[in-house]
N, C-alpha and C positions, 0 to 999 in steps of 0.2 A: 810234522817234524817235531823233534824234542831235543832241547839243548841243555847242557849242564854248564852253568856259569862258573868261571874260575877266578873272577875278581879283576880288580884294577891292575894294570900292568905298568903304565908310565904316565907321568905328567911333569912337564918342566917346572922347576921351582926356583927360577931366577938365577941359574948358574951362568947365563950369559945375557947381555943386554937385549938380544933379539928373541930370546926364549924365556920369557918371564912366567908364562902360564899357558894353558890350553895345548891340546894335541888334536886338532880338528880334522875331521874326515880321514880317519886312518885307512891306509890303502896298502895291503901287504903284497909282496912278491917273494918267491922262493929264490934267495940269492945263490945258495948252493945246497948241497944235501943236508947241511947242518945248521943253516941260518935262514931265518925269515927276516926280511927287512920291511919295516912298516914306515911308509912315508906319511907325514902329517904336517899340518900347519901349526907352527908354534907362534905365539903372539907376544908382542912387546908390551910395555906399560900403556901404550896408546891403543892397544887392541888390534894392531896391524900384524897380519900373519905373514910369515916366511916359511918355506917348506924345508923341513929337516927330516931326519929319519932316526929310527931306533932299531938296532939289530937284536934279534931274539933267538934263543935256542929253538930250533925247528921241532924238537921233540918235547920241549917244555917251555912254551912261550912266556911263562912267568919269569923266566931268567933273562935279564937284560945283559947283553954282551957288549954293546957299544952304542953311544949316542953321538950324533953328528955335532962337531964343534963349531962348524960354520954352516950357513944355509946351503942346502943343495940347489935351491933356486931362490934368489933374492928378488926384491921389488924391481919393477920395470923403471924406465927412465921417467923423470917428471913430465907429466902430461900424457903419458901413455895409458893404455887401457888397464894396465896392471900395476899402477904406481902406488896403490893404497892397500895392497894385500893380495896374497895368492893362497889358494887351497887346491887340493886334489879334487877331481880328476881321475885319471887312469895312468898306470904305468905298465908297459909291455915291451917285450923284445921283438925287434924286427931287423933281420939281416945283420945281426951282430951289434946293433945299436939299440939302446933303451930309449923309448919314446915316452915322454910324459905329457899327457894332456892335462892342463891345469886351468883353473878359473881365476881370472884376474879381476880385481875390484878397483873402481875409480869413483871418487866423490865428485858430484856435480851440484850445481846451485839449485836446480829445481826438481831434483829427485833424491831419494835417500842414498842410492848408489846405482852404479851400472856394473854388470857382471857378464863378461864374455870369455871365450875359451882360447887359450894360447897353446902352443906346442913348443916343447924344449927337448933337446937331445943330449944323451950322455954317451961318451966313448971311454969312460974310466970306471966302468962297472957300476955306475949309479951313485958315485960319491958327489958328483957335481953335474949340473945340466946347463946347456947353453941354448938360448932361444933360437928356434928355427927362423923366426921373423919377429920384429917388434910389434907387428899388427896381429890381431886375432885370426885364427883359422875358422872360427865360428863367431861371426860378428852379429850386430843387431840386424833384425829384419822385421817385417810387419807382424810376424807371429810372436816375436820377442824383442820389443824395443828397449827393454831394460835388462833382460836376462836371457842368455843362451849358453848353457853350461853343460858341457859334456862330462859324463861321469862313468860311462862304461863303453868299452870298445872290444869288439871281437872281429878277427879277420877270418873269413870263411870263403873258400873257393876264390881267393884273390879279391874279395870285396871287403872293404872296411865298413863294418856296421857299427853305428853309434846310437846310444840312447842318451837323451839330454833333457834338461829342464828348460822350459821357455816361459818367460813371464812378461806381461804387457800391462799390468795394473797393480794397484796397491790396495790393501785392506786396512782401513782405519780402525784400530782397536784402542780404546781409551785415549784417543788423540794422537796415537803413534802409528805411522805407516809401516805395514809389514808387506813384503812382496807376495803377490799371488802368482803361482806358477803350476805347471803340470808337465807331463812327460811326453816327449816326442821321439821320433825315430828318423834316421837318415842313413844314406849309403854313399860311399866314395870309392873310386878306383885306386887312390893313392894315400888316403888318410890325411890329406892336406886340403884339397878342394872339396867343399861340401855344398849341397844345394841351399838356397836361401830359405827354404821352408820344408818341413817334414811333417808327416801325418801325426796327429794326436793319438797316442796309444794307451795311455793310462791317465784318467782324470779323477779329480776329487769327487766325493759324494757327501751329501748331508751338509754338515757344518765345516767340512774340510775346505780350506781356502788355498792350501799349498800341498803339493805332493811332488817330491823330487829326490835328488841324489840316487837315481836308479843304478843298481849294480846287477848285471845280468851274467848268469852262468849257464853253461850248457851241460846237461847230464843225459848222456845217450842221445836220443832223438828229441828230447824235450828241453825247454828253457825255463828258467825260474828267475824272476826279478825280485830284488830286495830294495825297498825304498823307505823314505821317511815322510810322514804325513802330519800336518799341523791343523788344529781345529780352532774355531772361535772360542772354545772353552779353555784353551791353553794347553791342550794335549800336544805332545811332540814325541811320536813313537813310530817304530818301524812297522812295516807291513810287507806283504809279498803277493806275487801274481805268477801264474803259469801260462805257458804258450807252447804251441806246437811248431811255430815258425818264427818267433821273435817279433812279430808284428801285431798279431791279434792276441790280446791278453785277457785272462780271467782273474780277477782279484780273489785271493784266498787268504785274507789277513788272519783269519782264525787258525790257519795251519802254520803260522810262523813258529810257534812253539817256544817263545821266550817272552817274558813279561818284565815289568818293573820289579825291582827289589822292594822289600818292605821298608828298608832304610839304607842310607849310605849314598855312594857316589852315583848310582843309577836308579834312584828311587823316584825321581820326578820325570825323567826323560830317558829314552833309549833310542838312539838315533844313529844314522849313517852306517848300517851294518855292511861289512865287506867280507867275503868268504875266501878261504884258501885251503886247498887240500895238500897234505903232506903224507905220501904213501897212502895208508888206509884211514887216516884221520883228517877230519874237516874241522877247521877253526872258523869262528866268526869273531872279527874284531869290530868294536863299536864304541861310540861315545855315550856318555851318560848325561848328567845334569848340566845345564847352563851352556849349551852350545859348545861342548867340548872343553870347557874350562877345567873340569875335573879330570881331564885326560882320557885315555882309552883303556878298555879292558878286553877280555875275550871269553868265549864260551866254546865248548866242544860238542860236536854233533853226536848225539847218542842214538838217534833213530831218524831215518829219512821218511 
């Protein structure tokens, strides 16, 4: 693959109290023939994220058309699994309703955080979402007692296929705990009830202690997954894998075709890539430095 970077698109700059900085885990959908909507988590001064969106020109995503004035999805009720921040997830249309799978964060006394998957629905074209349930659709289990976070959903032949990060331990780096996680797979008949465990499909290697935020696309008969991997040396960068069935994957990180810039907003990190095709053009939206604090930018696919 070969990508042409087109630069930073958007980062909140304190225009509202809930969107002071960051546009974490950008997730695009084609709203109509002329508009790409990118959902992302905007953070307040405490670093707590709420999901908003940015509408872009579908044929020139450097042009911002609209930014949400209110959260499309706010925090959950106090004490709920999503009361301390929400990020994407996946957004897809099903039977005229937009479904948003999101990751809710909760602070607890004896772990850095918990992160499980909720489901919210929109019937107003994606401007606002209402929770399907106050409880997660993908809750803790033995494979992920701290993290079970859905980041990609495909519906094929009536089966809801999900790829998610699962974490059950922490890596201590200079006295600070960082989550350890890897990528799992599961299926559902309705996209709501999922098994309590799914097979491990992509794992870290070498000094990688976390690999997650899987985004899966299907191209013809093949699948490609884009993910983010963190190493003990401090690298936080995207990678990719290929599969014939979406279950058995071969890592091909060297084929990703996009790297860190020499300077600027994506010079130290390139994370959370998410792809969208508009007619004959394929875009990659992604975060740069500092876990999305510098906002999101995009690149255009030049060669597959």
